[in-house]
C-alpha positions in Angstrom: -159.8 -27.1 69.4 -161.4 -25.8 66.1 -159.2 -24.9 63.1 -160.3 -23.1 60.0 -159.5 -24.5 56.5 -156.9 -21.8 55.7 -154.9 -22.7 58.8 -155.0 -26.4 57.9 -153.9 -25.7 54.3 -151.1 -23.4 55.5 -149.7 -26.1 57.8 -149.9 -28.8 55.0 -148.1 -26.5 52.6 -145.5 -25.5 55.1 -144.7 -29.2 55.6 -144.9 -30.4 52.0 -144.3 -27.3 49.9 -146.3 -26.0 47.0 -145.6 -26.6 43.4 -149.0 -25.9 42.0 -149.6 -23.3 39.3 -152.3 -20.6 39.4 -154.1 -20.5 36.2 -153.3 -17.7 33.8 -156.0 -15.0 33.2 -156.8 -16.7 29.9 -157.1 -20.2 31.5 -159.1 -18.8 34.5 -161.6 -17.2 32.1 -161.8 -20.3 29.9 -162.4 -22.7 32.8 -165.0 -20.5 34.4 -166.8 -20.1 31.0 -166.7 -23.8 30.5 -168.3 -24.4 33.9 -171.0 -21.8 33.2 -171.8 -23.2 29.7 -172.5 -26.6 31.3 -174.6 -25.0 34.1 -176.5 -22.9 31.6 -177.8 -26.2 29.9 -179.8 -26.7 33.2 -180.8 -23.1 33.7 -178.4 -22.8 36.7 -176.8 -19.5 37.8 -173.2 -18.8 36.7 -170.4 -19.6 39.1 -168.2 -16.7 40.3 -164.4 -17.1 40.4 -162.9 -17.3 43.9 -159.2 -16.5 44.4 -159.3 -18.2 47.8 -160.6 -21.5 46.3 -158.0 -21.1 43.5 -155.3 -20.8 46.1 -156.6 -23.9 47.9 -156.5 -25.8 44.7 -153.0 -24.5 43.8 -151.6 -25.7 47.1 -153.2 -29.1 46.9 -152.1 -29.9 43.3 -148.6 -28.7 44.3 -148.7 -31.3 47.1 -150.0 -34.0 44.7 -147.2 -33.1 42.2 -144.5 -33.0 44.9 -145.0 -35.8 47.4 -147.6 -38.0 45.8 -146.1 -38.5 42.3 -149.1 -36.8 40.7 -151.6 -39.4 41.9 -155.1 -38.2 42.2 -156.1 -38.0 45.9 -158.8 -35.7 47.1 -157.9 -33.1 49.7 -161.0 -33.6 51.8 -161.0 -30.0 53.1 -164.2 -29.6 55.1 -166.8 -27.4 53.5 -165.4 -27.6 49.9 -166.3 -29.6 46.9 -163.5 -30.8 44.6 -163.0 -32.2 41.2 -159.7 -33.6 40.0 -158.4 -34.2 36.5 -155.3 -36.0 35.5 -153.6 -36.3 32.1 -150.6 -38.4 31.1 -147.7 -36.9 29.1 -147.3 -37.4 25.4 -144.8 -40.3 25.1 -142.7 -40.6 22.0 -139.9 -42.8 23.1 -138.8 -44.2 26.5 -136.8 -41.1 27.1 -138.9 -38.4 25.3 -142.0 -37.2 26.9 -143.8 -33.9 26.3 -146.6 -32.1 28.0 -150.0 -32.9 26.5 -152.0 -29.9 25.3 -154.8 -29.8 27.7 -157.2 -26.8 27.7 -159.4 -25.7 30.5 -162.4 -26.7 28.4 -161.0 -30.2 28.0 -160.9 -30.5 31.8 -164.5 -29.3 32.4 -165.8 -31.3 29.4 -164.3 -34.5 30.8 -166.3 -34.0 34.0 -169.4 -32.9 32.1 -169.2 -36.1 30.0 -170.2 -38.1 33.0 -173.8 -36.7 32.5 -174.5 -39.7 30.3 -174.2 -41.9 33.4 -176.4 -39.8 35.7 -180.1 -40.5 36.0 -182.0 -37.5 37.5 -185.1 -39.4 38.2 -183.4 -42.0 40.3 -180.6 -39.5 41.4 -178.0 -42.3 40.8 -175.1 -43.1 38.5 -175.3 -46.1 36.2 -173.9 -49.2 37.9 -170.1 -49.2 37.8 -169.9 -45.7 36.5 -168.8 -42.4 38.0 -170.8 -39.2 37.8 -169.9 -37.2 40.9 -167.7 -34.8 39.0 -170.6 -33.9 36.8 -173.1 -33.5 39.7 -170.6 -31.2 41.5 -170.2 -29.2 38.4 -174.0 -28.6 38.2 -174.8 -28.5 41.9 -177.5 -25.8 42.1 -176.4 -24.4 45.4 -172.7 -23.9 44.4 -171.8 -20.3 43.7 -168.0 -20.1 43.6 -165.2 -22.0 41.9 -161.4 -21.7 42.0 -159.0 -23.9 40.0 -155.3 -24.6 39.5 -153.0 -27.1 37.8 -149.6 -28.7 38.4 -147.1 -30.2 36.0 -145.5 -33.3 37.4 -141.9 -34.4 36.9 -142.9 -37.0 34.3 -144.8 -34.3 32.3 -148.2 -35.6 33.5 -150.5 -32.9 34.8 -153.2 -32.7 37.5 -155.9 -30.1 37.7 -158.2 -29.3 40.6 -161.3 -27.2 41.0 -162.7 -26.4 44.4 -166.4 -25.5 44.9 -168.3 -23.6 47.5 -170.7 -24.5 48.9 -169.9 -28.1 48.0 -172.4 -30.5 46.4 -173.0 -34.2 46.2 -175.1 -34.7 49.3 -176.6 -38.1 49.6 -180.3 -38.0 48.8 -180.2 -34.6 47.2 -180.5 -33.9 43.5 -178.0 -31.5 41.9 -180.6 -29.4 40.2 
């Protein structure tokens, strides 16, 4: 039996609930602009915003915030790429925590910073480093992105962006 990804997400969210937040119009524009600024450095086409991908991301971060204690775990939805970002709360005392001021540009720039670990010639990351967030961000065949965030009970936050078509295929270069 074959199920489409919307059906699978609907079942997951029915079971576990959704506490994710859709981005505001301002945040949506800023995170899309930040993606496209990084892509422009390589002469890549701009990504377009996808409400469907944003909804997928919203449902997943809601699940991460709800049942998983804001731990970063990839959703592994077939046919989608995904980048996750986590930020701890601002801790002032044992009992006082506040939400850190994270901008959409901070999120994308954290992924883009992995560029320093990526070698285009060898198409590999430096030993012991991560660069898959960066390569998904600049994957030449990706045309759509949708993102969301969730605020966890401890005031940490988790952000997710979904990409279509996905990137990071073994043996292929991102651009």
